[in-house]
All heavy atoms as TSV, in Angstrom:
chain	resi	resn	atom	element	x	y	z
A	1	MET	N	N	22.183	-2.160	-2.718
A	1	MET	CA	C	20.809	-2.086	-2.438
A	1	MET	C	C	20.272	-3.412	-1.916
A	1	MET	O	O	20.136	-4.405	-2.635
A	1	MET	CB	C	19.971	-1.739	-3.777
A	1	MET	CG	C	20.139	-0.338	-4.205
A	1	MET	SD	S	19.029	0.003	-5.621
A	1	MET	CE	C	19.618	-1.154	-6.800
A	2	SER	N	N	20.156	-3.452	-0.691
A	2	SER	CA	C	19.478	-4.747	-0.114
A	2	SER	C	C	18.214	-4.432	0.565
A	2	SER	O	O	17.917	-3.269	0.875
A	2	SER	CB	C	20.520	-5.289	0.891
A	2	SER	OG	O	20.648	-4.629	2.084
A	3	TRP	N	N	17.508	-5.500	0.866
A	3	TRP	CA	C	16.250	-5.386	1.521
A	3	TRP	C	C	16.386	-4.720	2.918
A	3	TRP	O	O	15.641	-3.987	3.365
A	3	TRP	CB	C	15.525	-6.735	1.619
A	3	TRP	CG	C	14.306	-6.703	2.457
A	3	TRP	CD1	C	14.128	-7.406	3.576
A	3	TRP	CD2	C	13.126	-5.920	2.325
A	3	TRP	NE1	N	12.917	-7.109	4.069
A	3	TRP	CE2	C	12.277	-6.173	3.346
A	3	TRP	CE3	C	12.687	-4.940	1.380
A	3	TRP	CZ2	C	11.030	-5.540	3.564
A	3	TRP	CZ3	C	11.488	-4.350	1.498
A	3	TRP	CH2	C	10.683	-4.616	2.565
A	4	ALA	N	N	17.525	-5.218	3.647
A	4	ALA	CA	C	17.753	-4.689	4.937
A	4	ALA	C	C	18.060	-3.163	5.033
A	4	ALA	O	O	17.598	-2.523	5.860
A	4	ALA	CB	C	18.927	-5.475	5.600
A	5	GLN	N	N	18.779	-2.698	3.971
A	5	GLN	CA	C	19.019	-1.334	3.925
A	5	GLN	C	C	17.817	-0.537	3.531
A	5	GLN	O	O	17.584	0.532	4.149
A	5	GLN	CB	C	20.028	-1.070	2.680
A	5	GLN	CG	C	21.396	-1.546	2.956
A	5	GLN	CD	C	22.308	-1.386	1.743
A	5	GLN	OE1	O	21.860	-1.721	0.570
A	5	GLN	NE2	N	23.551	-0.940	1.875
A	6	ALA	N	N	16.862	-1.073	2.748
A	6	ALA	CA	C	15.647	-0.412	2.476
A	6	ALA	C	C	14.782	-0.336	3.711
A	6	ALA	O	O	14.151	0.688	3.972
A	6	ALA	CB	C	14.923	-1.133	1.345
A	7	GLN	N	N	14.794	-1.451	4.547
A	7	GLN	CA	C	14.068	-1.374	5.811
A	7	GLN	C	C	14.579	-0.289	6.655
A	7	GLN	O	O	13.849	0.478	7.349
A	7	GLN	CB	C	14.084	-2.740	6.467
A	7	GLN	CG	C	13.089	-3.649	6.096
A	7	GLN	CD	C	13.013	-4.886	6.940
A	7	GLN	OE1	O	13.991	-5.512	7.036
A	7	GLN	NE2	N	11.830	-5.178	7.409
A	8	ARG	N	N	15.866	-0.158	6.903
A	8	ARG	CA	C	16.532	0.873	7.753
A	8	ARG	C	C	16.184	2.301	7.206
A	8	ARG	O	O	15.836	3.152	7.989
A	8	ARG	CB	C	17.994	0.667	7.805
A	8	ARG	CG	C	18.441	-0.571	8.721
A	8	ARG	CD	C	19.922	-0.550	8.943
A	8	ARG	NE	N	20.702	-0.664	7.728
A	8	ARG	CZ	C	21.034	-1.863	7.259
A	8	ARG	NH1	N	20.743	-2.991	7.814
A	8	ARG	NH2	N	21.795	-1.886	6.078
A	9	GLU	N	N	16.228	2.439	5.918
A	9	GLU	CA	C	15.935	3.800	5.329
A	9	GLU	C	C	14.431	4.096	5.453
A	9	GLU	O	O	14.089	5.232	5.781
A	9	GLU	CB	C	16.233	3.812	3.828
A	9	GLU	CG	C	17.809	3.827	3.619
A	9	GLU	CD	C	18.461	5.135	4.237
A	9	GLU	OE1	O	17.826	6.178	4.000
A	9	GLU	OE2	O	19.538	4.931	4.691
A	10	ALA	N	N	13.552	3.058	5.381
A	10	ALA	CA	C	12.117	3.307	5.573
A	10	ALA	C	C	11.838	3.669	7.025
A	10	ALA	O	O	11.094	4.628	7.330
A	10	ALA	CB	C	11.326	2.111	5.232
A	11	GLU	N	N	12.520	3.028	7.958
A	11	GLU	CA	C	12.375	3.391	9.353
A	11	GLU	C	C	12.751	4.817	9.576
A	11	GLU	O	O	12.109	5.628	10.313
A	11	GLU	CB	C	13.149	2.476	10.254
A	11	GLU	CG	C	12.823	2.420	11.694
A	11	GLU	CD	C	11.429	1.976	11.988
A	11	GLU	OE1	O	11.019	0.814	11.665
A	11	GLU	OE2	O	10.625	2.807	12.519
A	12	LYS	N	N	13.985	5.246	9.089
A	12	LYS	CA	C	14.445	6.574	9.180
A	12	LYS	C	C	13.377	7.655	8.612
A	12	LYS	O	O	13.213	8.631	9.171
A	12	LYS	CB	C	15.834	6.771	8.472
A	12	LYS	CG	C	16.894	6.094	9.247
A	12	LYS	CD	C	18.169	6.297	8.446
A	12	LYS	CE	C	19.381	5.471	8.944
A	12	LYS	NZ	N	20.613	5.621	8.117
A	13	TRP	N	N	12.931	7.236	7.472
A	13	TRP	CA	C	11.937	8.186	6.714
A	13	TRP	C	C	10.707	8.353	7.632
A	13	TRP	O	O	10.186	9.451	7.813
A	13	TRP	CB	C	11.599	7.640	5.431
A	13	TRP	CG	C	10.685	8.526	4.684
A	13	TRP	CD1	C	10.764	9.739	4.316
A	13	TRP	CD2	C	9.417	8.136	4.158
A	13	TRP	NE1	N	9.707	10.238	3.650
A	13	TRP	CE2	C	8.754	9.215	3.493
A	13	TRP	CE3	C	8.653	6.928	4.227
A	13	TRP	CZ2	C	7.560	9.195	2.963
A	13	TRP	CZ3	C	7.428	6.935	3.630
A	13	TRP	CH2	C	6.818	8.022	2.976
A	14	LEU	N	N	10.171	7.246	8.155
A	14	LEU	CA	C	8.951	7.321	9.020
A	14	LEU	C	C	9.270	8.216	10.216
A	14	LEU	O	O	8.310	8.937	10.689
A	14	LEU	CB	C	8.445	5.896	9.384
A	14	LEU	CG	C	7.943	5.135	8.133
A	14	LEU	CD1	C	7.547	3.633	8.700
A	14	LEU	CD2	C	6.691	5.815	7.569
A	15	LEU	N	N	10.433	8.001	10.859
A	15	LEU	CA	C	10.762	8.866	11.992
A	15	LEU	C	C	10.857	10.314	11.665
A	15	LEU	O	O	10.369	11.279	12.301
A	15	LEU	CB	C	12.039	8.503	12.612
A	15	LEU	CG	C	12.024	7.188	13.464
A	15	LEU	CD1	C	13.464	6.766	13.828
A	15	LEU	CD2	C	11.164	7.373	14.696
A	16	ALA	N	N	11.388	10.595	10.388
A	16	ALA	CA	C	11.452	11.958	9.897
A	16	ALA	C	C	10.049	12.583	9.637
A	16	ALA	O	O	9.805	13.820	9.739
A	16	ALA	CB	C	12.297	12.002	8.598
A	17	CYS	N	N	9.061	11.673	9.328
A	17	CYS	CA	C	7.682	12.084	9.053
A	17	CYS	C	C	6.922	12.134	10.374
A	17	CYS	O	O	5.684	12.324	10.384
A	17	CYS	CB	C	7.070	11.130	8.141
A	17	CYS	SG	S	7.761	11.127	6.458
A	18	GLU	N	N	7.588	11.826	11.462
A	18	GLU	CA	C	7.048	11.908	12.807
A	18	GLU	C	C	5.928	10.830	13.064
A	18	GLU	O	O	4.877	11.132	13.773
A	18	GLU	CB	C	6.463	13.327	13.169
A	18	GLU	CG	C	7.523	14.325	13.125
A	18	GLU	CD	C	7.006	15.791	13.368
A	18	GLU	OE1	O	5.807	15.972	13.555
A	18	GLU	OE2	O	7.859	16.680	13.231
A	19	ILE	N	N	6.138	9.630	12.493
A	19	ILE	CA	C	5.213	8.501	12.767
A	19	ILE	C	C	5.814	7.742	13.918
A	19	ILE	O	O	6.998	7.250	13.870
A	19	ILE	CB	C	5.222	7.594	11.521
A	19	ILE	CG1	C	4.836	8.337	10.207
A	19	ILE	CG2	C	4.268	6.443	11.717
A	19	ILE	CD1	C	3.446	9.022	10.185
A	20	PRO	N	N	5.063	7.614	14.970
A	20	PRO	CA	C	5.475	6.845	16.083
A	20	PRO	C	C	5.923	5.398	15.837
A	20	PRO	O	O	5.357	4.806	14.950
A	20	PRO	CB	C	4.296	6.768	17.155
A	20	PRO	CG	C	3.390	7.923	16.611
A	20	PRO	CD	C	3.672	8.019	15.071
A	21	GLN	N	N	6.988	4.907	16.493
A	21	GLN	CA	C	7.408	3.543	16.305
A	21	GLN	C	C	6.552	2.436	16.950
A	21	GLN	O	O	6.598	1.371	16.551
A	21	GLN	CB	C	8.873	3.426	16.802
A	21	GLN	CG	C	9.904	4.065	15.952
A	21	GLN	CD	C	11.224	3.726	16.333
A	21	GLN	OE1	O	11.579	3.836	17.548
A	21	GLN	NE2	N	12.166	3.393	15.454
A	22	HIS	N	N	5.787	2.795	17.884
A	22	HIS	CA	C	5.053	1.846	18.690
A	22	HIS	C	C	3.744	1.508	17.930
A	22	HIS	O	O	3.429	2.121	16.939
A	22	HIS	CB	C	4.769	2.362	20.053
A	22	HIS	CG	C	3.969	3.658	20.001
A	22	HIS	ND1	N	2.631	3.716	19.802
A	22	HIS	CD2	C	4.417	4.951	20.202
A	22	HIS	CE1	C	2.277	5.025	19.868
A	22	HIS	NE2	N	3.380	5.785	20.049
A	23	LYS	N	N	3.174	0.429	18.417
A	23	LYS	CA	C	1.956	-0.040	17.715
A	23	LYS	C	C	0.708	0.730	18.162
A	23	LYS	O	O	-0.450	0.308	17.791
A	23	LYS	CB	C	1.780	-1.510	17.930
A	23	LYS	CG	C	2.879	-2.289	17.264
A	23	LYS	CD	C	2.627	-3.813	17.448
A	23	LYS	CE	C	3.714	-4.637	16.777
A	23	LYS	NZ	N	3.586	-6.065	16.884
A	24	GLY	N	N	0.752	1.758	18.900
A	24	GLY	CA	C	-0.368	2.508	19.374
A	24	GLY	C	C	-1.010	3.430	18.374
A	24	GLY	O	O	-1.752	4.250	18.638
A	25	ILE	N	N	-0.598	3.220	17.132
A	25	ILE	CA	C	-1.184	4.067	16.053
A	25	ILE	C	C	-2.291	3.299	15.264
A	25	ILE	O	O	-2.676	3.692	14.169
A	25	ILE	CB	C	-0.117	4.525	14.988
A	25	ILE	CG1	C	0.659	3.363	14.367
A	25	ILE	CG2	C	0.901	5.423	15.731
A	25	ILE	CD1	C	1.609	3.743	13.227
A	26	LYS	N	N	-2.678	2.221	15.787
A	26	LYS	CA	C	-3.695	1.323	15.197
A	26	LYS	C	C	-4.973	2.183	14.784
A	26	LYS	O	O	-5.496	2.884	15.564
A	26	LYS	CB	C	-4.101	0.181	16.075
A	26	LYS	CG	C	-4.935	-0.821	15.438
A	26	LYS	CD	C	-5.297	-1.979	16.354
A	26	LYS	CE	C	-6.082	-3.022	15.583
A	26	LYS	NZ	N	-6.226	-4.290	16.300
A	27	GLY	N	N	-5.387	1.991	13.470
A	27	GLY	CA	C	-6.566	2.696	13.060
A	27	GLY	C	C	-6.285	4.120	12.535
A	27	GLY	O	O	-7.266	4.659	11.989
A	28	GLN	N	N	-5.132	4.622	12.700
A	28	GLN	CA	C	-4.901	5.999	12.320
A	28	GLN	C	C	-4.499	6.028	10.826
A	28	GLN	O	O	-4.062	5.043	10.190
A	28	GLN	CB	C	-3.777	6.617	13.120
A	28	GLN	CG	C	-4.140	6.845	14.556
A	28	GLN	CD	C	-2.920	7.585	15.230
A	28	GLN	OE1	O	-2.242	8.330	14.725
A	28	GLN	NE2	N	-2.862	7.266	16.539
A	29	TYR	N	N	-4.706	7.166	10.150
A	29	TYR	CA	C	-4.397	7.408	8.823
A	29	TYR	C	C	-3.392	8.455	8.666
A	29	TYR	O	O	-3.424	9.526	9.329
A	29	TYR	CB	C	-5.690	7.748	7.976
A	29	TYR	CG	C	-5.329	8.123	6.548
A	29	TYR	CD1	C	-5.143	7.105	5.629
A	29	TYR	CD2	C	-5.206	9.481	6.208
A	29	TYR	CE1	C	-4.880	7.401	4.266
A	29	TYR	CE2	C	-4.936	9.752	4.892
A	29	TYR	CZ	C	-4.749	8.744	3.885
A	29	TYR	OH	O	-4.469	8.982	2.653
A	30	PHE	N	N	-2.299	8.270	7.900
A	30	PHE	CA	C	-1.231	9.271	7.710
A	30	PHE	C	C	-1.120	9.640	6.272
A	30	PHE	O	O	-1.070	8.746	5.339
A	30	PHE	CB	C	0.166	8.676	8.188
A	30	PHE	CG	C	0.084	8.371	9.600
A	30	PHE	CD1	C	-0.112	7.109	10.140
A	30	PHE	CD2	C	0.341	9.350	10.584
A	30	PHE	CE1	C	-0.167	6.741	11.460
A	30	PHE	CE2	C	0.314	9.036	11.965
A	30	PHE	CZ	C	0.051	7.749	12.405
A	31	ASP	N	N	-1.109	10.939	5.957
A	31	ASP	CA	C	-0.845	11.394	4.545
A	31	ASP	C	C	0.623	11.708	4.429
A	31	ASP	O	O	1.123	12.738	4.990
A	31	ASP	CB	C	-1.699	12.666	4.405
A	31	ASP	CG	C	-1.586	13.210	2.939
A	31	ASP	OD1	O	-0.794	12.603	2.170
A	31	ASP	OD2	O	-2.275	14.159	2.693
A	32	LEU	N	N	1.236	10.748	3.787
A	32	LEU	CA	C	2.765	10.931	3.583
A	32	LEU	C	C	3.099	11.369	2.169
A	32	LEU	O	O	4.279	11.371	1.779
A	32	LEU	CB	C	3.435	9.672	3.955
A	32	LEU	CG	C	3.238	9.141	5.326
A	32	LEU	CD1	C	3.912	7.794	5.535
A	32	LEU	CD2	C	3.817	10.132	6.420
A	33	HIS	N	N	2.075	11.673	1.365
A	33	HIS	CA	C	2.210	11.929	0.017
A	33	HIS	C	C	3.238	13.102	-0.150
A	33	HIS	O	O	4.059	13.037	-1.085
A	33	HIS	CB	C	0.843	12.245	-0.675
A	33	HIS	CG	C	0.915	12.371	-2.129
A	33	HIS	ND1	N	0.954	13.648	-2.716
A	33	HIS	CD2	C	1.061	11.485	-3.123
A	33	HIS	CE1	C	1.112	13.424	-4.097
A	33	HIS	NE2	N	1.126	12.120	-4.255
A	34	GLU	N	N	3.055	14.219	0.542
A	34	GLU	CA	C	3.892	15.424	0.348
A	34	GLU	C	C	5.221	15.283	1.052
A	34	GLU	O	O	6.086	16.147	0.875
A	34	GLU	CB	C	3.105	16.667	0.838
A	34	GLU	CG	C	1.879	16.911	0.029
A	34	GLU	CD	C	1.156	18.089	0.533
A	34	GLU	OE1	O	1.682	18.814	1.395
A	34	GLU	OE2	O	0.131	18.445	-0.023
A	35	LYS	N	N	5.427	14.245	1.726
A	35	LYS	CA	C	6.860	14.039	2.511
A	35	LYS	C	C	7.761	13.146	1.687
A	35	LYS	O	O	8.757	12.789	2.235
A	35	LYS	CB	C	6.522	13.539	3.879
A	35	LYS	CG	C	5.780	14.509	4.734
A	35	LYS	CD	C	5.549	14.075	6.096
A	35	LYS	CE	C	4.807	15.150	6.926
A	35	LYS	NZ	N	4.652	14.876	8.247
A	36	GLY	N	N	7.413	12.845	0.487
A	36	GLY	CA	C	8.248	12.020	-0.319
A	36	GLY	C	C	9.566	12.651	-0.685
A	36	GLY	O	O	10.538	11.998	-0.963
A	37	ASP	N	N	9.713	13.921	-0.556
A	37	ASP	CA	C	10.933	14.694	-0.851
A	37	ASP	C	C	12.013	14.337	0.206
A	37	ASP	O	O	13.160	14.623	-0.076
A	37	ASP	CB	C	10.758	16.135	-0.865
A	37	ASP	CG	C	9.801	16.588	-2.084
A	37	ASP	OD1	O	9.668	15.860	-3.016
A	37	ASP	OD2	O	9.277	17.710	-2.023
A	38	LEU	N	N	11.601	13.841	1.303
A	38	LEU	CA	C	12.565	13.433	2.338
A	38	LEU	C	C	13.369	12.156	1.921
A	38	LEU	O	O	14.401	12.008	2.555
A	38	LEU	CB	C	11.858	13.232	3.696
A	38	LEU	CG	C	11.137	14.430	4.242
A	38	LEU	CD1	C	10.443	14.034	5.542
A	38	LEU	CD2	C	12.168	15.572	4.609
A	39	ILE	N	N	12.945	11.467	1.014
A	39	ILE	CA	C	13.677	10.316	0.491
A	39	ILE	C	C	14.461	10.813	-0.694
A	39	ILE	O	O	14.016	11.093	-1.733
A	39	ILE	CB	C	12.677	9.207	0.053
A	39	ILE	CG1	C	11.802	8.785	1.148
A	39	ILE	CG2	C	13.495	7.984	-0.460
A	39	ILE	CD1	C	10.713	7.758	0.787
A	40	ILE	N	N	15.832	10.787	-0.408
A	40	ILE	CA	C	16.672	11.280	-1.545
A	40	ILE	C	C	17.088	10.304	-2.491
A	40	ILE	O	O	17.561	10.552	-3.655
A	40	ILE	CB	C	18.009	11.891	-0.860
A	40	ILE	CG1	C	18.782	10.954	-0.116
A	40	ILE	CG2	C	17.658	13.121	-0.124
A	40	ILE	CD1	C	20.109	11.292	0.333
A	41	GLN	N	N	16.934	9.015	-2.262
A	41	GLN	CA	C	17.188	7.930	-3.242
A	41	GLN	C	C	16.284	7.934	-4.333
A	41	GLN	O	O	15.090	8.314	-4.157
A	41	GLN	CB	C	17.175	6.539	-2.582
A	41	GLN	CG	C	18.353	6.424	-1.608
A	41	GLN	CD	C	18.109	7.003	-0.210
A	41	GLN	OE1	O	16.972	7.429	0.059
A	41	GLN	NE2	N	19.186	6.937	0.628
A	42	GLN	N	N	16.634	7.423	-5.535
A	42	GLN	CA	C	15.823	7.423	-6.698
A	42	GLN	C	C	15.760	5.921	-7.218
A	42	GLN	O	O	16.525	5.130	-6.864
A	42	GLN	CB	C	16.392	8.346	-7.805
A	42	GLN	CG	C	16.344	9.802	-7.375
A	42	GLN	CD	C	15.001	10.338	-7.190
A	42	GLN	OE1	O	14.025	9.973	-7.900
A	42	GLN	NE2	N	14.840	11.155	-6.118
A	43	GLY	N	N	14.867	5.747	-8.156
A	43	GLY	CA	C	14.750	4.544	-8.826
A	43	GLY	C	C	14.277	3.334	-8.072
A	43	GLY	O	O	13.351	3.523	-7.190
A	44	GLN	N	N	14.813	2.190	-8.247
A	44	GLN	CA	C	14.297	0.989	-7.583
A	44	GLN	C	C	14.428	1.008	-6.112
A	44	GLN	O	O	13.642	0.447	-5.414
A	44	GLN	CB	C	15.002	-0.241	-8.243
A	44	GLN	CG	C	14.546	-1.615	-7.774
A	44	GLN	CD	C	15.321	-2.727	-8.320
A	44	GLN	OE1	O	16.198	-2.605	-9.109
A	44	GLN	NE2	N	14.845	-3.927	-7.940
A	45	PHE	N	N	15.587	1.536	-5.671
A	45	PHE	CA	C	15.838	1.572	-4.206
A	45	PHE	C	C	14.762	2.474	-3.538
A	45	PHE	O	O	14.282	2.147	-2.412
A	45	PHE	CB	C	17.296	2.083	-3.886
A	45	PHE	CG	C	17.587	1.887	-2.442
A	45	PHE	CD1	C	17.527	0.648	-1.866
A	45	PHE	CD2	C	18.017	2.991	-1.656
A	45	PHE	CE1	C	17.935	0.441	-0.521
A	45	PHE	CE2	C	18.363	2.775	-0.340
A	45	PHE	CZ	C	18.320	1.521	0.240
A	46	ARG	N	N	14.331	3.542	-4.152
A	46	ARG	CA	C	13.183	4.388	-3.615
A	46	ARG	C	C	12.029	3.573	-3.511
A	46	ARG	O	O	11.243	3.612	-2.542
A	46	ARG	CB	C	13.085	5.596	-4.496
A	46	ARG	CG	C	11.988	6.516	-4.035
A	46	ARG	CD	C	11.645	7.625	-4.981
A	46	ARG	NE	N	10.497	8.369	-4.666
A	46	ARG	CZ	C	10.432	9.351	-3.884
A	46	ARG	NH1	N	11.516	9.855	-3.356
A	46	ARG	NH2	N	9.272	10.100	-3.624
A	47	THR	N	N	11.700	2.796	-4.543
A	47	THR	CA	C	10.463	1.935	-4.509
A	47	THR	C	C	10.533	0.867	-3.395
A	47	THR	O	O	9.671	0.618	-2.681
A	47	THR	CB	C	10.341	1.230	-5.859
A	47	THR	OG1	O	10.272	2.221	-6.825
A	47	THR	CG2	C	9.126	0.360	-5.899
A	48	MET	N	N	11.787	0.369	-3.148
A	48	MET	CA	C	11.967	-0.659	-2.052
A	48	MET	C	C	11.688	-0.018	-0.721
A	48	MET	O	O	11.069	-0.564	0.207
A	48	MET	CB	C	13.415	-1.197	-2.150
A	48	MET	CG	C	13.702	-2.215	-3.312
A	48	MET	SD	S	15.352	-2.580	-3.457
A	48	MET	CE	C	15.708	-3.483	-1.954
A	49	ILE	N	N	12.186	1.267	-0.605
A	49	ILE	CA	C	11.966	1.983	0.688
A	49	ILE	C	C	10.548	2.211	0.948
A	49	ILE	O	O	10.004	2.085	2.041
A	49	ILE	CB	C	12.754	3.335	0.752
A	49	ILE	CG1	C	14.336	3.078	0.734
A	49	ILE	CG2	C	12.359	4.245	1.847
A	49	ILE	CD1	C	15.116	4.215	0.430
A	50	LEU	N	N	9.805	2.709	-0.099
A	50	LEU	CA	C	8.360	2.965	0.060
A	50	LEU	C	C	7.573	1.697	0.317
A	50	LEU	O	O	6.682	1.745	1.167
A	50	LEU	CB	C	7.842	3.654	-1.150
A	50	LEU	CG	C	8.327	5.066	-1.429
A	50	LEU	CD1	C	7.906	5.572	-2.792
A	50	LEU	CD2	C	7.779	6.009	-0.329
A	51	ARG	N	N	7.924	0.538	-0.218
A	51	ARG	CA	C	7.213	-0.719	0.040
A	51	ARG	C	C	7.547	-1.152	1.506
A	51	ARG	O	O	6.672	-1.680	2.125
A	51	ARG	CB	C	7.583	-1.659	-0.948
A	51	ARG	CG	C	7.063	-1.437	-2.328
A	51	ARG	CD	C	7.398	-2.612	-3.262
A	51	ARG	NE	N	6.828	-2.350	-4.575
A	51	ARG	CZ	C	7.236	-2.937	-5.673
A	51	ARG	NH1	N	8.232	-3.829	-5.647
A	51	ARG	NH2	N	6.614	-2.706	-6.797
A	52	ALA	N	N	8.826	-1.008	1.936
A	52	ALA	CA	C	9.135	-1.323	3.311
A	52	ALA	C	C	8.359	-0.433	4.324
A	52	ALA	O	O	7.827	-0.920	5.304
A	52	ALA	CB	C	10.621	-1.186	3.550
A	53	ALA	N	N	8.325	0.885	3.990
A	53	ALA	CA	C	7.551	1.773	4.823
A	53	ALA	C	C	6.058	1.360	4.853
A	53	ALA	O	O	5.388	1.327	5.911
A	53	ALA	CB	C	7.700	3.202	4.374
A	54	GLU	N	N	5.527	1.029	3.774
A	54	GLU	CA	C	4.165	0.528	3.706
A	54	GLU	C	C	3.870	-0.718	4.578
A	54	GLU	O	O	2.989	-0.768	5.350
A	54	GLU	CB	C	3.730	0.297	2.272
A	54	GLU	CG	C	2.257	-0.091	2.130
A	54	GLU	CD	C	1.854	-0.236	0.587
A	54	GLU	OE1	O	2.730	-0.219	-0.268
A	54	GLU	OE2	O	0.641	-0.363	0.386
A	55	ARG	N	N	4.756	-1.592	4.528
A	55	ARG	CA	C	4.661	-2.864	5.398
A	55	ARG	C	C	4.799	-2.442	6.906
A	55	ARG	O	O	4.044	-3.086	7.738
A	55	ARG	CB	C	5.660	-3.907	4.957
A	55	ARG	CG	C	5.327	-4.535	3.734
A	55	ARG	CD	C	6.212	-5.754	3.464
A	55	ARG	NE	N	7.528	-5.431	2.867
A	55	ARG	CZ	C	7.692	-5.109	1.620
A	55	ARG	NH1	N	6.739	-5.272	0.733
A	55	ARG	NH2	N	8.932	-4.858	1.216
A	56	LEU	N	N	5.739	-1.575	7.158
A	56	LEU	CA	C	5.943	-1.128	8.606
A	56	LEU	C	C	4.682	-0.489	9.147
A	56	LEU	O	O	4.148	-0.705	10.209
A	56	LEU	CB	C	7.129	-0.148	8.738
A	56	LEU	CG	C	8.447	-0.841	8.549
A	56	LEU	CD1	C	9.589	0.278	8.473
A	56	LEU	CD2	C	8.698	-1.726	9.787
A	57	ILE	N	N	4.010	0.406	8.362
A	57	ILE	CA	C	2.826	1.110	8.761
A	57	ILE	C	C	1.689	0.118	8.932
A	57	ILE	O	O	0.923	0.188	9.959
A	57	ILE	CB	C	2.426	2.196	7.731
A	57	ILE	CG1	C	3.351	3.363	7.735
A	57	ILE	CG2	C	0.971	2.651	7.898
A	57	ILE	CD1	C	3.215	4.308	8.917
A	58	LYS	N	N	1.581	-0.822	7.967
A	58	LYS	CA	C	0.550	-1.851	8.054
A	58	LYS	C	C	0.759	-2.723	9.343
A	58	LYS	O	O	-0.282	-3.066	10.052
A	58	LYS	CB	C	0.573	-2.749	6.894
A	58	LYS	CG	C	-0.680	-3.565	6.697
A	58	LYS	CD	C	-0.597	-4.301	5.325
A	58	LYS	CE	C	-1.913	-5.035	5.107
A	58	LYS	NZ	N	-1.929	-5.694	3.762
A	59	LYS	N	N	1.961	-3.073	9.566
A	59	LYS	CA	C	2.314	-3.949	10.761
A	59	LYS	C	C	1.915	-3.186	12.031
A	59	LYS	O	O	1.445	-3.835	13.000
A	59	LYS	CB	C	3.762	-4.246	10.781
A	59	LYS	CG	C	4.228	-5.212	11.865
A	59	LYS	CD	C	5.625	-5.463	11.744
A	59	LYS	CE	C	6.224	-6.326	12.835
A	59	LYS	NZ	N	7.625	-6.648	12.814
A	60	ARG	N	N	1.944	-1.876	12.014
A	60	ARG	CA	C	1.604	-1.069	13.259
A	60	ARG	C	C	0.164	-0.877	13.380
A	60	ARG	O	O	-0.322	-0.277	14.266
A	60	ARG	CB	C	2.266	0.160	13.178
A	60	ARG	CG	C	3.839	0.062	13.320
A	60	ARG	CD	C	4.572	1.360	13.167
A	60	ARG	NE	N	6.043	1.123	13.097
A	60	ARG	CZ	C	6.851	2.098	12.791
A	60	ARG	NH1	N	6.428	3.225	12.490
A	60	ARG	NH2	N	8.190	1.738	12.721
A	61	GLY	N	N	-0.678	-1.276	12.315
A	61	GLY	CA	C	-2.117	-1.141	12.323
A	61	GLY	C	C	-2.621	0.019	11.761
A	61	GLY	O	O	-3.806	0.330	12.010
A	62	ALA	N	N	-1.823	0.826	11.028
A	62	ALA	CA	C	-2.323	2.054	10.499
A	62	ALA	C	C	-2.338	2.019	8.995
A	62	ALA	O	O	-1.910	0.972	8.373
A	62	ALA	CB	C	-1.369	3.230	10.905
A	63	THR	N	N	-2.812	3.064	8.362
A	63	THR	CA	C	-2.760	3.143	6.887
A	63	THR	C	C	-2.207	4.443	6.589
A	63	THR	O	O	-2.191	5.328	7.290
A	63	THR	CB	C	-4.195	2.903	6.282
A	63	THR	OG1	O	-5.095	3.958	6.891
A	63	THR	CG2	C	-4.835	1.575	6.503
A	64	ALA	N	N	-1.737	4.483	5.300
A	64	ALA	CA	C	-1.148	5.782	4.785
A	64	ALA	C	C	-1.270	5.954	3.372
A	64	ALA	O	O	-1.411	5.045	2.590
A	64	ALA	CB	C	0.301	5.836	5.272
A	65	TRP	N	N	-1.178	7.258	2.869
A	65	TRP	CA	C	-1.160	7.552	1.528
A	65	TRP	C	C	0.362	7.886	1.154
A	65	TRP	O	O	0.887	8.825	1.793
A	65	TRP	CB	C	-2.034	8.754	1.252
A	65	TRP	CG	C	-2.120	9.144	-0.283
A	65	TRP	CD1	C	-1.855	8.316	-1.316
A	65	TRP	CD2	C	-2.307	10.460	-0.765
A	65	TRP	NE1	N	-1.978	9.098	-2.391
A	65	TRP	CE2	C	-2.250	10.428	-2.166
A	65	TRP	CE3	C	-2.643	11.639	-0.097
A	65	TRP	CZ2	C	-2.462	11.526	-3.003
A	65	TRP	CZ3	C	-2.794	12.751	-0.923
A	65	TRP	CH2	C	-2.712	12.656	-2.334
A	66	PHE	N	N	0.910	7.069	0.363
A	66	PHE	CA	C	2.303	7.274	0.111
A	66	PHE	C	C	2.539	7.924	-1.213
A	66	PHE	O	O	1.739	7.820	-2.144
A	66	PHE	CB	C	3.013	5.799	0.040
A	66	PHE	CG	C	3.077	5.127	1.348
A	66	PHE	CD1	C	2.108	4.211	1.733
A	66	PHE	CD2	C	4.080	5.375	2.182
A	66	PHE	CE1	C	2.117	3.602	2.948
A	66	PHE	CE2	C	4.175	4.708	3.425
A	66	PHE	CZ	C	3.169	3.849	3.811
A	67	PRO	N	N	3.789	8.607	-1.313
A	67	PRO	CA	C	4.136	9.193	-2.625
A	67	PRO	C	C	4.425	8.196	-3.697
A	67	PRO	O	O	4.598	7.108	-3.318
A	67	PRO	CB	C	5.420	9.997	-2.271
A	67	PRO	CG	C	5.916	9.396	-1.069
A	67	PRO	CD	C	4.810	8.784	-0.328
A	68	GLU	N	N	4.332	8.627	-4.979
A	68	GLU	CA	C	4.653	7.758	-6.066
A	68	GLU	C	C	6.107	7.649	-6.299
A	68	GLU	O	O	6.939	8.396	-5.967
A	68	GLU	CB	C	3.905	8.154	-7.217
A	68	GLU	CG	C	2.443	8.046	-7.003
A	68	GLU	CD	C	1.682	8.558	-8.224
A	68	GLU	OE1	O	2.311	8.685	-9.307
A	68	GLU	OE2	O	0.488	8.769	-8.118
């Protein structure tokens, strides 16, 4: 479980949730709460993935509601 692995998994999860990779999503809101089942990892690594995804969304200028 490394930070780099969590970032890669977060990127894959966002792609599976159909979130564009470009920064053209500025100001948009995404409800990802119900798509948490797409992350198969559990425990601390799942938390790392969700935090990485949150940072990626924020970097792209959007906001999202994430699963717990």
